[in-house]
N, C-alpha and C positions, 0 to 999 in steps of 0.2 A: 557541590563538586562531584559527588559520586553519581548523581543522576545522569549526566551526559555519558559517563563511562558505562553505567549500567544499561542505558538505552543503546549505546553502540554495540555492546556485547549481545544484547537481545536481538537487535536487528541483524547482526552478523550471523548469529546462530539460526535465526529464522530463515535467512537467505541460504545458509548452508544446508539446513535440513530440507529445504525446498528444492533440492537438486536431484537429478537422477543418480548421481554418484552416491548420495546419501541413501537413496532407495536401494541401490545395488549392495552397498555395505551392510545395511540393516537386513536385507534379504539373506545375504551370505551369513550374517550373524545368527539369523533365525534358523538356518539349516545346520549350524554346528552340532546340535544335539544328535543329528543323524550320524555324524562322523565320530562323535564322542559321547555315546549314550551314558557312560558312567559319570560324566560331568554335567548331566542335565540339570541337576539342582543348582549347581554353581552358576551355570549359564542363565537359568531362570532368574536367579537373584540379580545378576548383572543387568538382565533385560528389564527387570522391575526398577532398578536404580536409574537406568537411562530414561525410562518413562516418567518416573517421579520428578526428575530434573528437567526433562525436555518439555513437559506439559506447561508449567508456569512460564518457562523461558520463551516458548513459542507464543504464548498468550500475550506476554509483554511486548514481544517483537511485533505482533500483529497490531497491538494498540498503537505503538509508535509509528508504524508504517501507515496505519489508518489516519492518524492525526496529520501526517504529512500529505496524504492524498486529500483529506478534507480541506487543508489549508490551500492546496493548489486549486481545488474546485471553487473555493470561496474567492480566490484571486481571479480566476477565470470569470466567475459570475460578475464580480465587480467591474472587470474590464468590459464585459459584454454590455452591462448596463450603462457604462460611460459611453461606449460606442453608440448605443441606442439613443442616448440623450443627444449626442452630436448629430445623428441622422435625423432625429425629429426636428432639431433646430434647423438643419439644412433644408428639410422638407418644408417647414414653415416659411423659411426665407424664400424658397422657390415659389411656394404658393402665393406669398405676398407679392413677389415680383410679377408672377403671372397675372394676378388680379390687377395690379397697377398698370401693366402693359396692355391688358385687354380694355381697361377703362380709357387709356390714352388713345387707343386705336379706334374707339367708338365715337 
């Protein structure tokens, strides 16, 4: 029960961290020590906390998204193989008809 919830959270976080808005926010956060030099130790602590939480969260999100992409690739591959089998069957039927027709015409 918790796995689907955890995966949804991880995917949402991965997609959220992968935006330019997250980049802007984290860039602004990284510049805070310039405005508040006396709070640099506290800001560094919070920065480390974000990194410690974000790293495994992003890894899980990438795994979940990778599984979905691999599943789509497998479905596409299977569909292409099915189409290829149909095309080969149609080709064989056309070849057989061509052979039969040329024998009748001779």
